[in-house]
C-alpha positions as CSV (number, residue, x, y, z in Angstrom):
1,M,-21.2,17.5,-46.8
2,F,-24.1,19.5,-45.5
3,S,-25.2,20.4,-42.0
4,I,-27.2,23.5,-42.2
5,H,-28.8,24.5,-38.9
6,G,-27.3,25.3,-35.5
7,L,-23.9,26.8,-34.7
8,L,-21.1,25.0,-36.5
9,R,-17.4,25.8,-36.3
10,Y,-14.2,23.7,-35.8
11,D,-12.8,25.0,-32.6
12,N,-14.6,25.2,-29.3
13,M,-18.0,23.9,-30.4
14,E,-20.8,25.4,-28.4
15,L,-22.6,22.0,-28.0
16,G,-25.7,22.3,-25.9
17,R,-26.1,26.0,-26.4
18,D,-29.5,25.3,-27.9
19,A,-31.6,22.5,-29.3
20,D,-30.0,22.8,-32.7
21,T,-26.4,22.7,-31.6
22,G,-26.0,19.2,-30.2
23,G,-24.1,16.0,-30.9
24,Q,-24.8,16.2,-34.7
25,I,-22.5,19.2,-35.0
26,K,-19.6,17.3,-33.4
27,Y,-20.4,14.2,-35.4
28,V,-20.3,16.0,-38.7
29,V,-17.2,18.0,-38.1
30,E,-15.2,15.0,-36.8
31,Q,-16.5,12.8,-39.7
32,A,-15.5,15.4,-42.2
33,E,-12.1,15.9,-40.7
34,A,-11.5,12.1,-40.6
35,L,-12.5,11.7,-44.2
36,S,-10.2,14.5,-45.2
37,R,-7.2,12.7,-43.7
38,H,-7.8,9.5,-45.8
39,E,-5.5,9.1,-48.8
40,K,-8.5,8.2,-51.1
41,V,-10.2,11.5,-50.4
42,K,-9.1,14.6,-52.3
43,R,-11.2,17.2,-50.5
44,V,-14.0,17.6,-48.1
45,D,-16.2,20.8,-48.1
46,L,-18.6,21.0,-45.2
47,F,-21.4,23.5,-46.0
48,T,-23.4,25.2,-43.3
49,R,-25.4,28.4,-43.0
50,M,-23.6,31.8,-42.6
51,I,-24.8,33.8,-39.5
52,S,-24.0,37.4,-38.7
53,D,-25.7,38.1,-35.5
54,K,-24.5,40.0,-32.4
55,R,-26.0,37.3,-30.3
56,V,-23.5,34.7,-31.5
57,S,-19.8,34.7,-32.2
58,E,-18.3,36.3,-35.3
59,D,-16.8,32.9,-36.2
60,Y,-20.1,31.9,-37.7
61,S,-20.0,34.8,-40.3
62,V,-16.6,33.7,-41.8
63,P,-17.4,32.6,-45.4
64,V,-14.7,30.0,-45.6
65,E,-13.0,28.4,-42.6
66,E,-9.9,26.6,-43.7
67,I,-9.2,23.7,-41.4
68,S,-6.5,22.0,-43.5
69,D,-5.3,21.8,-47.1
70,K,-8.1,19.2,-47.7
71,F,-10.9,20.3,-45.4
72,R,-12.8,23.5,-45.0
73,I,-16.1,24.8,-43.7
74,V,-18.1,26.8,-46.2
75,R,-20.8,29.1,-45.0
76,I,-23.7,30.1,-47.3
77,Q,-26.1,32.9,-46.5
78,C,-29.8,32.3,-46.8
79,G,-32.9,33.7,-45.2
80,G,-31.0,36.8,-44.1
81,K,-28.2,36.9,-41.6
82,K,-29.9,36.4,-38.2
83,Y,-29.6,33.1,-36.3
84,M,-32.9,31.2,-36.5
85,R,-34.0,27.8,-35.3
86,K,-34.2,24.9,-37.8
87,E,-38.0,24.9,-38.1
88,L,-37.9,28.4,-39.7
89,L,-35.3,27.5,-42.3
90,W,-37.5,25.5,-44.7
91,P,-38.6,28.5,-46.9
92,H,-35.0,29.5,-47.4
93,L,-33.4,26.2,-48.5
94,D,-33.8,26.8,-52.2
95,E,-31.9,30.1,-51.8
96,F,-29.2,28.0,-50.0
97,I,-29.1,25.6,-53.0
98,D,-28.8,28.4,-55.6
99,K,-25.9,30.0,-53.8
100,T,-24.2,26.7,-53.3
101,I,-24.4,26.1,-57.0
102,K,-22.8,29.5,-57.6
103,F,-20.0,28.5,-55.1
104,I,-19.4,25.2,-56.9
105,R,-19.2,27.0,-60.3
106,R,-16.5,29.3,-59.0
107,Q,-14.5,26.3,-57.8
108,G,-14.6,24.8,-61.3
109,R,-15.3,21.3,-60.1
110,Y,-18.5,19.4,-59.1
111,P,-18.9,17.1,-56.1
112,N,-18.3,13.4,-56.5
113,I,-20.3,12.6,-53.4
114,I,-23.0,14.6,-51.7
115,H,-23.8,13.8,-48.0
116,G,-26.6,15.5,-46.1
117,H,-27.1,15.4,-42.4
118,Y,-30.6,15.9,-41.0
119,P,-33.7,16.5,-43.3
120,D,-33.0,20.2,-44.1
121,A,-29.6,19.2,-45.5
122,G,-31.2,16.1,-47.0
123,Y,-33.5,18.3,-49.0
124,V,-30.5,20.3,-50.2
125,G,-28.6,17.1,-51.0
126,I,-31.4,15.7,-53.1
127,C,-31.6,18.8,-55.3
128,L,-27.8,19.1,-55.8
129,S,-27.6,15.3,-56.5
130,E,-30.2,15.9,-59.3
131,Y,-28.2,18.7,-60.8
132,F,-24.8,17.1,-60.7
133,G,-25.7,13.4,-60.9
134,S,-23.6,12.8,-57.8
135,P,-24.5,9.9,-55.4
136,F,-26.5,11.2,-52.5
137,I,-25.7,9.9,-49.0
138,Y,-27.9,10.7,-46.0
139,T,-27.6,10.5,-42.2
140,G,-30.8,11.4,-40.3
141,H,-29.6,11.8,-36.7
142,S,-33.2,12.0,-35.6
143,M,-36.5,11.3,-37.3
144,G,-39.7,13.4,-37.5
145,R,-42.2,10.6,-37.1
146,V,-40.4,9.4,-34.0
147,K,-40.5,13.0,-32.5
148,K,-44.2,13.4,-33.4
149,K,-45.2,10.1,-31.8
150,R,-43.2,11.0,-28.6
151,L,-44.7,14.5,-28.3
152,I,-48.3,13.1,-28.8
153,H,-47.5,10.6,-26.1
154,E,-46.4,13.4,-23.8
155,G,-49.8,15.1,-24.3
156,M,-49.1,17.7,-27.0
157,K,-51.8,18.1,-29.6
158,P,-51.0,17.5,-33.3
159,E,-51.9,21.1,-34.2
160,E,-49.5,22.4,-31.6
161,I,-46.7,20.1,-32.8
162,Q,-47.2,21.3,-36.4
163,K,-47.3,25.0,-35.4
164,R,-44.2,24.7,-33.2
165,F,-42.0,22.3,-35.2
166,N,-43.4,22.4,-38.8
167,I,-43.4,18.6,-38.4
168,N,-45.4,17.7,-41.5
169,Q,-43.0,19.3,-43.9
170,R,-40.1,17.6,-42.1
171,I,-41.8,14.1,-42.4
172,E,-42.8,14.7,-46.1
173,T,-39.2,15.7,-46.8
174,E,-37.9,12.6,-45.0
175,E,-40.1,10.4,-47.1
176,E,-38.6,11.9,-50.2
177,I,-35.1,11.6,-48.8
178,I,-35.6,7.9,-48.1
179,K,-36.9,7.3,-51.6
180,N,-34.1,9.2,-53.3
181,A,-31.0,8.5,-51.2
182,D,-28.5,6.2,-52.7
183,L,-27.3,5.2,-49.3
184,I,-28.5,5.9,-45.7
185,I,-26.0,5.7,-43.0
186,T,-27.3,4.9,-39.5
187,S,-25.4,4.5,-36.2
188,T,-27.4,1.5,-35.0
189,R,-29.6,-1.3,-36.3
190,Q,-32.4,0.0,-34.1
191,E,-32.6,3.2,-36.3
192,I,-33.4,1.1,-39.3
193,E,-36.0,-1.1,-37.7
194,E,-37.7,1.2,-35.3
195,Q,-37.2,4.7,-36.8
196,Y,-36.9,4.4,-40.6
197,G,-39.3,1.5,-40.2
198,M,-42.1,4.1,-39.4
199,Y,-41.9,5.5,-43.0
200,Q,-43.9,4.4,-46.1
201,N,-40.8,4.5,-48.3
202,K,-38.6,2.5,-45.8
203,D,-38.1,-0.5,-48.2
204,L,-36.9,1.7,-51.0
205,A,-33.6,2.6,-49.3
206,R,-30.2,1.0,-49.0
207,Y,-28.9,1.2,-45.4
208,S,-25.5,0.8,-43.8
209,V,-24.9,0.7,-40.0
210,I,-21.7,2.6,-39.3
211,P,-21.3,3.8,-35.7
212,P,-19.6,7.2,-35.3
213,G,-16.0,7.4,-34.2
214,L,-14.3,9.2,-31.5
215,N,-11.3,11.5,-31.3
216,L,-9.1,9.3,-29.1
217,A,-6.4,12.0,-28.8
218,A,-8.9,14.0,-26.7
219,F,-10.9,11.2,-25.1
220,Y,-8.3,8.9,-23.6
221,S,-8.3,6.8,-20.4
222,Y,-8.0,8.5,-17.0
223,H,-5.1,6.1,-16.3
224,V,-3.0,8.1,-18.7
225,D,-3.4,11.3,-16.7
226,M,-2.4,9.4,-13.5
227,M,0.9,8.3,-15.2
228,M,1.7,11.8,-16.7
229,T,4.0,14.3,-15.1
230,A,2.9,17.9,-15.0
231,N,5.1,18.9,-17.9
232,Q,3.6,16.2,-20.1
233,K,0.2,17.7,-20.3
234,S,-0.6,20.7,-22.4
235,D,-1.3,24.1,-20.8
236,E,-4.8,24.0,-22.2
237,C,-5.5,20.6,-20.5
238,I,-4.0,21.7,-17.2
239,L,-6.1,24.9,-17.2
240,A,-9.2,22.9,-18.2
241,Y,-8.7,20.4,-15.4
242,G,-8.3,23.1,-12.8
243,S,-11.3,25.0,-14.1
244,V,-13.6,21.9,-13.9
245,V,-12.4,21.0,-10.4
246,E,-12.9,24.6,-9.2
247,E,-16.4,24.7,-10.7
248,L,-17.5,21.5,-9.0
249,R,-16.2,22.7,-5.6
250,R,-18.5,25.7,-5.8
251,F,-21.5,23.4,-5.5
252,F,-20.4,20.5,-3.3
253,K,-20.1,20.3,0.5
254,R,-18.0,17.1,0.1
255,P,-16.4,17.4,-3.4
256,A,-14.2,14.3,-2.9
257,K,-17.2,11.9,-3.1
258,P,-17.8,9.9,-6.3
259,L,-19.6,11.8,-9.0
260,I,-22.8,10.9,-10.9
261,L,-22.3,12.8,-14.2
262,A,-24.9,13.8,-16.8
263,L,-24.0,15.9,-19.9
264,C,-26.7,16.8,-22.3
265,R,-28.8,19.6,-23.8
266,A,-31.6,21.1,-21.7
267,D,-34.3,19.2,-23.6
268,K,-37.3,17.4,-22.2
269,R,-36.4,14.3,-24.2
270,K,-33.2,14.0,-22.2
271,N,-35.2,13.3,-19.1
272,I,-33.1,15.3,-16.7
273,S,-36.0,15.6,-14.3
274,G,-36.2,11.8,-14.1
275,L,-32.6,11.6,-13.1
276,I,-33.1,14.3,-10.4
277,H,-36.2,12.4,-9.1
278,A,-34.2,9.2,-8.9
279,Y,-31.3,10.9,-7.0
280,G,-33.6,13.1,-4.8
281,K,-35.8,10.2,-3.6
282,D,-32.9,8.0,-2.6
283,K,-31.1,9.1,0.5
284,E,-28.6,6.2,0.3
285,L,-27.6,7.3,-3.2
286,Q,-27.1,10.9,-2.0
287,A,-24.8,9.6,0.8
288,I,-22.7,7.7,-1.7
289,A,-22.2,10.2,-4.5
290,N,-22.7,13.8,-5.7
291,L,-24.8,14.6,-8.8
292,A,-23.5,17.0,-11.5
293,I,-25.7,17.9,-14.5
294,F,-24.1,19.9,-17.3
295,A,-27.2,20.9,-19.2
296,G,-25.8,23.0,-22.1
297,I,-24.5,26.6,-22.0
298,R,-26.7,29.3,-20.6
299,K,-26.5,33.0,-19.5
300,N,-30.0,33.9,-18.5
301,I,-32.7,31.3,-18.3
302,G,-35.4,33.9,-18.8
303,E,-34.1,34.7,-22.3
304,M,-33.8,31.1,-23.5
305,E,-36.2,29.2,-25.9
306,E,-39.3,27.9,-24.2
307,N,-38.2,24.2,-24.2
308,E,-34.8,24.9,-22.5
309,K,-36.4,27.4,-20.1
310,E,-38.9,24.8,-18.9
311,V,-36.3,22.2,-18.4
312,L,-33.9,24.4,-16.5
313,T,-36.6,25.9,-14.4
314,E,-37.8,22.4,-13.4
315,M,-34.2,21.4,-12.5
316,L,-34.0,24.3,-10.1
317,L,-37.4,23.5,-8.6
318,L,-36.5,19.9,-8.1
319,M,-33.2,20.8,-6.6
320,D,-35.1,22.9,-4.0
321,K,-37.9,20.2,-3.5
322,Y,-35.4,17.5,-2.5
323,D,-33.1,20.0,-0.8
324,L,-30.0,18.9,-2.8
325,Y,-27.9,22.0,-2.1
326,G,-24.4,21.0,-1.6
327,K,-25.0,17.6,-3.3
328,M,-26.0,18.7,-6.8
329,A,-24.1,20.9,-9.3
330,I,-25.7,22.6,-12.3
331,P,-22.9,24.7,-13.9
332,K,-23.8,27.3,-16.5
333,K,-21.1,26.6,-19.0
334,H,-18.3,24.3,-20.1
335,D,-15.7,24.2,-22.9
336,F,-16.2,21.2,-25.2
337,T,-12.7,21.1,-26.6
338,Y,-10.7,20.8,-23.4
339,E,-13.0,20.8,-20.3
340,V,-15.4,18.0,-21.3
341,P,-12.7,15.3,-21.7
342,E,-11.2,16.4,-18.4
343,L,-14.7,16.2,-16.8
344,Y,-15.0,12.6,-17.8
345,R,-11.6,11.7,-16.5
346,I,-12.1,13.6,-13.2
347,T,-15.3,11.6,-12.7
348,A,-13.5,8.4,-13.5
349,E,-10.7,9.2,-11.0
350,R,-13.3,9.6,-8.3
351,K,-14.8,6.2,-9.3
352,G,-18.0,7.8,-10.5
353,V,-20.6,6.9,-13.2
354,F,-21.8,8.6,-16.3
355,V,-25.6,8.5,-16.8
356,N,-27.8,9.1,-19.9
357,V,-31.5,8.3,-19.2
358,A,-33.0,10.1,-22.2
359,L,-36.5,9.0,-23.2
360,T,-35.2,8.4,-26.7
361,E,-31.6,8.1,-27.8
362,P,-30.8,7.4,-31.4
363,F,-27.1,6.8,-30.6
364,G,-25.5,8.5,-27.6
365,L,-22.2,10.1,-28.4
366,T,-21.5,11.1,-24.8
367,L,-21.7,7.4,-23.9
368,I,-18.8,6.5,-26.0
369,E,-16.8,9.6,-24.9
370,A,-17.3,8.6,-21.3
371,A,-16.5,5.0,-22.0
372,A,-13.2,5.9,-23.7
373,C,-12.1,7.8,-20.6
374,G,-12.8,4.7,-18.4
375,L,-16.1,5.8,-17.0
376,P,-18.8,3.1,-16.4
377,I,-22.3,4.1,-17.8
378,V,-25.9,3.8,-16.9
379,A,-28.1,4.4,-20.0
380,T,-31.6,4.2,-21.3
381,H,-32.7,0.9,-22.8
382,D,-34.0,2.8,-25.9
383,G,-32.1,3.0,-29.2
384,G,-28.3,3.4,-29.6
385,P,-27.2,2.5,-26.0
386,K,-28.3,-1.1,-26.6
387,D,-25.7,-1.4,-29.3
388,I,-23.0,0.4,-27.3
389,L,-23.4,-1.7,-24.2
390,N,-23.6,-4.9,-26.3
391,N,-20.3,-4.0,-27.9
392,C,-18.5,-2.7,-24.8
393,Q,-20.1,-4.4,-21.8
394,N,-19.4,-1.4,-19.7
395,G,-22.6,-0.6,-17.8
396,L,-26.3,-1.1,-17.3
397,L,-29.4,-0.3,-19.3
398,V,-32.4,1.0,-17.4
399,D,-36.0,2.0,-18.0
400,P,-35.8,5.8,-18.1
401,T,-39.3,6.2,-16.8
402,N,-38.5,4.1,-13.7
403,T,-36.7,6.2,-11.1
404,D,-36.1,3.3,-8.8
405,D,-34.5,1.3,-11.6
406,I,-32.2,4.3,-12.3
407,A,-31.1,4.6,-8.7
408,K,-30.6,0.9,-8.2
409,A,-28.3,0.7,-11.3
410,L,-26.3,3.6,-10.2
411,K,-25.8,2.2,-6.7
412,S,-24.9,-1.3,-7.9
413,I,-21.9,0.2,-9.8
414,L,-20.9,2.8,-7.2
415,I,-20.7,0.4,-4.2
416,D,-19.0,-2.5,-5.9
417,A,-15.3,-1.7,-6.7
418,D,-14.8,-4.9,-8.8
419,T,-17.9,-4.2,-11.0
420,W,-16.8,-0.6,-11.4
421,K,-13.3,-1.7,-12.5
422,D,-14.6,-4.3,-15.0
423,Y,-16.9,-1.9,-16.6
424,S,-14.2,0.7,-16.8
425,I,-11.7,-1.6,-18.5
426,N,-14.3,-3.1,-20.8
427,G,-15.4,0.4,-22.0
428,I,-11.9,1.4,-22.9
429,K,-11.2,-1.7,-24.8
430,G,-14.6,-1.7,-26.5
431,I,-14.3,1.9,-27.8
432,H,-10.9,1.1,-29.3
433,E,-12.3,-1.9,-31.1
434,H,-15.7,-0.5,-32.3
435,Y,-15.8,3.3,-32.2
436,T,-12.8,4.9,-33.9
437,W,-13.0,7.3,-36.8
438,D,-10.5,5.3,-38.7
439,A,-12.8,2.2,-38.6
440,H,-15.8,4.4,-39.5
441,I,-14.1,6.0,-42.5
442,N,-12.8,2.7,-43.8
443,R,-16.3,1.2,-43.8
444,Y,-17.8,4.4,-45.2
445,L,-15.4,4.5,-48.2
446,K,-15.9,0.8,-48.8
447,D,-19.7,1.4,-49.1
448,L,-19.0,4.1,-51.6
449,E,-17.0,1.8,-53.9
450,I,-20.2,1.1,-55.9
451,F,-20.1,4.7,-57.0
452,S,-16.5,4.4,-58.2
453,D,-17.2,6.4,-61.4
454,G,-18.6,9.3,-59.3
455,R,-22.0,8.9,-60.8
456,K,-25.1,7.1,-59.7
457,P,-26.5,4.8,-62.4
458,Q,-30.1,6.1,-62.2
459,A,-28.8,9.6,-62.9
460,I,-27.2,8.5,-66.1
461,C,-30.4,6.8,-67.3
462,K,-32.5,9.7,-66.3
463,Q,-30.4,12.3,-68.1
464,Q,-30.5,10.3,-71.3
465,G,-26.8,9.5,-71.5
466,K,-25.7,13.2,-71.2
467,I,-23.4,14.6,-68.6
468,P,-25.4,15.9,-65.6
469,I,-27.1,19.2,-66.2
470,G,-25.3,20.9,-63.2
471,D,-21.9,19.8,-64.5
472,R,-22.8,21.1,-67.9
473,L,-24.2,24.5,-66.9
474,T,-21.3,25.2,-64.6
475,R,-19.0,24.9,-67.6
476,L,-20.9,27.1,-70.0
477,D,-20.6,30.9,-70.4
478,R,-22.9,31.4,-73.4
479,F,-26.6,30.6,-73.9
480,L,-29.2,30.8,-76.7
481,I,-32.8,31.1,-75.5
482,T,-35.6,31.3,-78.0
483,D,-39.4,31.4,-78.2
484,I,-40.9,28.4,-80.0
485,D,-43.9,29.4,-82.0
486,N,-43.2,31.7,-85.0
487,T,-39.6,32.1,-83.8
488,L,-38.0,28.7,-83.6
489,L,-40.7,27.0,-85.8
490,G,-41.9,28.1,-89.2
491,D,-39.1,27.2,-91.6
492,E,-38.1,23.5,-91.6
493,Q,-35.0,23.8,-93.7
494,A,-33.6,26.7,-91.5
495,L,-34.6,24.8,-88.4
496,D,-32.6,21.7,-89.4
497,E,-29.6,24.0,-90.1
498,L,-30.0,25.7,-86.7
499,M,-30.1,22.3,-85.0
500,D,-26.9,21.3,-86.7
501,I,-25.3,24.6,-85.5
502,I,-26.4,24.0,-81.9
503,K,-25.1,20.4,-82.0
504,T,-21.7,21.5,-83.4
505,N,-21.3,24.2,-80.8
506,S,-22.9,22.4,-77.8
507,R,-19.6,22.4,-75.9
508,N,-19.6,26.2,-75.9
509,I,-23.2,27.3,-75.9
510,G,-26.3,26.2,-74.0
511,F,-29.6,25.9,-75.7
512,G,-33.0,26.8,-74.1
513,V,-36.5,27.8,-75.0
514,A,-38.9,30.4,-73.4
515,T,-42.5,29.8,-74.3
516,G,-46.1,30.5,-73.4
517,R,-46.7,26.8,-73.8
518,T,-46.9,24.4,-70.9
519,V,-43.8,22.3,-70.4
520,Q,-45.5,19.1,-71.7
521,S,-46.7,20.9,-74.8
522,A,-43.2,22.2,-75.4
523,I,-41.7,18.7,-75.0
524,N,-44.3,17.3,-77.5
525,I,-43.2,19.9,-80.1
526,F,-39.6,18.9,-79.7
527,E,-40.4,15.2,-79.9
528,K,-42.7,15.6,-82.9
529,N,-40.1,17.6,-84.8
530,R,-37.2,15.4,-83.6
531,L,-35.3,18.4,-82.3
532,I,-32.3,18.5,-79.9
533,V,-33.5,18.3,-76.3
534,P,-32.9,21.8,-74.8
535,D,-30.9,22.3,-71.7
536,L,-33.5,24.6,-70.3
537,I,-37.3,25.0,-70.8
538,I,-38.9,28.2,-69.5
539,S,-42.6,27.5,-69.9
540,S,-45.9,29.0,-69.3
541,V,-44.6,32.6,-70.0
542,G,-42.0,32.3,-67.3
543,A,-44.1,30.7,-64.6
544,E,-42.0,27.5,-64.7
545,M,-38.4,26.4,-65.4
546,Y,-37.3,22.9,-66.2
547,Y,-34.0,21.2,-67.1
548,R,-34.1,18.8,-70.0
549,F,-37.3,17.0,-68.9
550,E,-40.6,17.7,-67.1
551,S,-39.7,15.8,-64.0
552,F,-36.7,18.1,-63.2
553,P,-38.2,21.5,-62.2
554,D,-36.1,24.3,-60.9
555,K,-37.4,24.5,-57.3
556,G,-35.4,27.5,-56.6
557,W,-37.3,29.4,-59.3
558,Q,-40.6,28.2,-57.8
559,A,-39.7,29.4,-54.4
560,H,-38.4,32.7,-55.8
561,I,-41.7,33.6,-57.6
562,S,-44.1,32.3,-55.0
563,K,-43.6,35.3,-52.7
564,R,-46.9,37.2,-52.2
565,W,-48.7,35.2,-54.9
566,N,-52.3,34.5,-54.1
567,R,-53.8,32.7,-57.1
568,D,-57.3,32.2,-55.7
569,K,-57.7,35.8,-54.7
570,I,-56.6,37.1,-58.2
571,K,-58.9,34.7,-60.0
572,S,-61.8,35.7,-57.8
573,L,-61.2,39.4,-58.6
574,L,-60.9,38.9,-62.4
575,D,-64.0,36.7,-62.5
576,E,-65.9,40.0,-62.3
577,F,-64.8,41.1,-65.8
578,D,-67.2,39.7,-68.4
579,F,-64.7,40.4,-71.2
580,L,-62.3,37.7,-69.9
581,D,-62.8,34.1,-70.9
582,Y,-61.0,31.6,-68.6
583,Q,-58.8,29.4,-70.8
584,E,-58.9,25.6,-70.8
585,E,-57.7,23.9,-67.6
586,E,-54.7,22.3,-69.2
587,T,-53.2,25.7,-69.8
588,Q,-53.6,26.8,-66.2
589,R,-50.6,26.4,-63.8
590,Q,-49.8,27.0,-60.2
591,F,-48.2,30.3,-61.0
592,K,-50.1,31.3,-64.1
593,I,-53.8,32.3,-64.7
594,S,-54.7,32.5,-68.4
595,Y,-57.6,34.1,-70.2
596,Y,-58.8,34.8,-73.8
597,M,-59.4,38.6,-74.2
598,P,-60.3,40.5,-77.4
599,P,-58.1,43.6,-78.0
600,D,-59.3,46.8,-76.3
601,K,-56.9,49.5,-75.2
602,D,-59.0,50.3,-72.0
603,R,-59.1,46.8,-70.7
604,I,-55.5,46.3,-69.5
605,P,-55.6,49.5,-67.4
606,K,-58.8,48.3,-65.8
607,I,-57.3,45.0,-64.8
608,Y,-54.1,46.7,-63.4
609,E,-56.2,49.1,-61.4
610,K,-58.4,46.4,-59.8
611,L,-55.4,44.1,-58.9
612,T,-53.3,47.0,-57.6
613,R,-56.2,48.3,-55.5
614,H,-56.6,44.9,-53.8
615,K,-52.8,44.7,-53.3
616,C,-52.2,41.8,-55.7
617,H,-48.6,41.8,-56.8
618,C,-48.4,40.3,-60.2
619,N,-47.4,40.6,-63.9
620,V,-50.0,41.1,-66.6
621,I,-48.9,40.0,-70.0
622,Y,-51.0,40.4,-73.2
623,S,-49.9,38.9,-76.5
624,H,-51.1,38.1,-80.1
625,D,-54.2,40.4,-79.5
626,E,-55.8,37.4,-77.8
627,F,-53.9,35.9,-74.8
628,L,-53.9,37.4,-71.3
629,D,-51.6,35.8,-68.7
630,I,-51.4,36.8,-65.0
631,L,-48.1,35.7,-63.3
632,P,-46.4,36.4,-59.9
633,Y,-44.7,39.8,-60.0
634,R,-41.3,38.0,-59.9
635,A,-42.2,35.8,-62.9
636,S,-41.8,36.4,-66.6
637,K,-39.6,35.0,-69.4
638,G,-37.1,37.8,-69.0
639,K,-36.9,37.4,-65.2
640,A,-36.4,33.7,-65.6
641,V,-33.5,34.3,-68.0
642,R,-31.9,36.7,-65.5
643,Y,-32.4,34.0,-62.8
644,L,-30.6,31.5,-65.0
645,S,-27.7,34.0,-65.3
646,Y,-27.6,34.5,-61.5
647,K,-27.9,30.9,-60.5
648,W,-25.3,29.5,-62.9
649,E,-23.2,32.6,-63.2
650,I,-23.6,32.7,-67.0
651,P,-22.9,36.4,-67.9
652,I,-26.2,38.0,-68.9
653,S,-24.4,39.8,-71.7
654,N,-23.6,36.4,-73.2
655,I,-27.2,35.2,-73.4
656,M,-29.0,35.7,-76.7
657,V,-32.8,35.8,-76.5
658,C,-35.1,35.5,-79.5
659,G,-38.7,36.4,-80.0
660,D,-41.5,37.6,-82.2
661,S,-44.3,38.9,-80.1
662,G,-45.5,41.0,-77.1
663,N,-44.9,38.2,-74.6
664,D,-41.2,38.3,-75.5
665,E,-40.9,42.1,-75.0
666,E,-39.6,42.0,-71.4
667,M,-37.2,39.2,-72.2
668,L,-35.8,41.2,-75.1
669,T,-35.3,44.5,-73.2
670,G,-33.0,43.3,-70.5
671,N,-29.2,43.4,-70.7
672,T,-29.3,40.3,-72.9
673,L,-28.4,40.1,-76.6
674,G,-31.9,40.6,-78.1
675,L,-32.9,39.1,-81.5
676,V,-36.2,39.8,-83.2
677,V,-37.0,37.5,-86.1
678,G,-38.1,39.0,-89.4
679,N,-41.6,37.8,-89.1
680,Y,-42.2,39.7,-85.9
681,Q,-45.6,41.1,-84.7
682,P,-46.2,44.8,-85.1
683,E,-46.4,45.1,-81.3
684,L,-42.6,44.9,-81.1
685,S,-41.9,47.6,-83.7
686,F,-41.2,50.2,-81.0
687,L,-38.0,48.3,-80.0
688,K,-36.3,49.2,-83.3
689,G,-33.1,51.2,-82.7
690,R,-32.7,49.9,-79.1
691,K,-29.2,49.0,-78.1
692,K,-28.5,45.2,-78.0
693,I,-31.7,44.4,-79.9
694,H,-31.1,43.2,-83.5
695,F,-34.0,43.0,-85.9
696,S,-33.1,40.4,-88.4
697,S,-34.3,40.6,-92.0
698,K,-34.7,36.8,-92.0
699,A,-37.7,34.9,-90.6
700,Y,-38.0,32.1,-88.1
701,A,-34.9,29.9,-87.4
702,A,-33.0,31.7,-90.2
703,G,-33.3,34.9,-88.2
704,I,-31.9,33.1,-85.1
705,I,-28.9,31.9,-87.2
706,D,-28.4,35.5,-88.4
707,G,-28.5,36.7,-84.8
708,L,-25.9,34.2,-83.6
709,Q,-23.6,35.4,-86.4
710,H,-24.4,39.1,-85.7
711,Y,-23.4,38.7,-82.1
712,G,-20.4,36.5,-82.8
713,L,-21.5,33.7,-80.4
714,L,-20.5,30.8,-82.6
């Protein structure tokens, strides 16, 4: 399971601390724990981002948090160590994927199911699902198109939305997720129809409505407390109860009055101002009940993110406008593990009401928490609350933009004891019937029965009947990587013999090629000569990496080499040299610019000087006295080989690389096992005598066989 952004830990979740640490965190942790308790589930690993930042607890820097013998939280570092909001994480997700693969390799077992929560984790899930052939499950929690539509309706310009939330990348990723997910789990039918329904790929997905569950050991009816003696409650619960009561007393002139309770993040979407307006304009409602709004955790409003700062400042201004001092509480903090359940029960004891009038509400986890404690609810008529109230019959739906409607609904419950009692009892019963984690997990696992072999059918077809590439590479510790032209090819008899050797030893050694050709050209060569499909294709002189087929690029490599690469600028600078002839368009790639250039010892220095003077960071590769390739400074065949070693933890000293010309030089001079075939170009002569570079007396594929025997890899 993956939930990457926000602050995620098992104990004392800091829900509401910021926009990224909300109900999703609680949902994911409780779902993972409930899954781990089921007898059919062997292990649950919940992956999140590792954070080492003095602004947050040290808990978020613990690499592995063991919750039980079957459940742990695994933290993967990406994008540095500082805490950052989710919109800034996109460029670092490929790093997260690579390091997750390394973690999986060390475990010695691949995941049977991959479940991503929210689009950033959905992107990670898609990629890992491709590598390991595991079914990919997705839970969106909220959707980018819905958010964009709402923000435009609120008056924000599309350019501002893009700049602030990187919304276009999120929506594009969500389209890919919907297209690729094997199962999408939603909490309500409304999510499918009105949220996923806004996407072009909506009809390509398989959906399942499974409402989240609730920890009934924590969220139990207020009646239970009334029947308990003092020594039956835990010390933590007693202290939490006292703390909440004392906190509320600080704000209220008449603390015994019924309580209108709101519990949410300081987010404009939560419509806190609408609730305060409804309460502030209705003197009768003020006389009946106090208002308490727990809007997340804060220390200093002035240091918070702009969205939270605006919401909290408006709360204070409205409190002053309506003179709600002594009637309205806005506490700065609360403990989610112990204090929040007690807060619901205290509100129920005082015959109060829980209210959620968010402008949009995909589900409404706090609504089922309040209901389980016996608290009637007033909720927005948008989204998830419709399903909850339909199942539980425990409150009223309102138009969140109509303050009179909100006030009227609150009063109708607060002043009628029979109505309050009916809603309270209905809520408790409804939660036990519809919203337990046991019921959720049973349905969840039943939906996964179609993946009983731990593989998704399309992955098997796509990977040509082989085991998934991720599963294969995590089991290998040796690799053969060879250039194609004049190295692999050139002697048909020796080539057939080499293919037989590779096939015989395929369980122990991986097979790849590193070539100046484009990936499609390389594939054509293999198909024409009926060769074994390689595990890896490093193409375009190291500008691209693929696994087995063209449609499976290594996105981590792409992200890695893209840093400080400006293709248009470099091409514009080199256009000034009349001795360079731009190659055909089919040879050009996103991360490679190719030219024809006759040999001249003075030309390469001129090219280097010009590119360096204009601060272009790139590799210049000249080969066969004819071909000039310009690549990102992080890209080359040799660097691609080292990246393979890093990502899949295949020892670099166990990788044999084979070549014949100048564009193989950098690949041959690493810490690999180098092999130069007997028909090599004179430009490699200076490597003779180098450690770990074997010059074979045999040409082409026969030289490769000689190298495998020389290094004892077979």
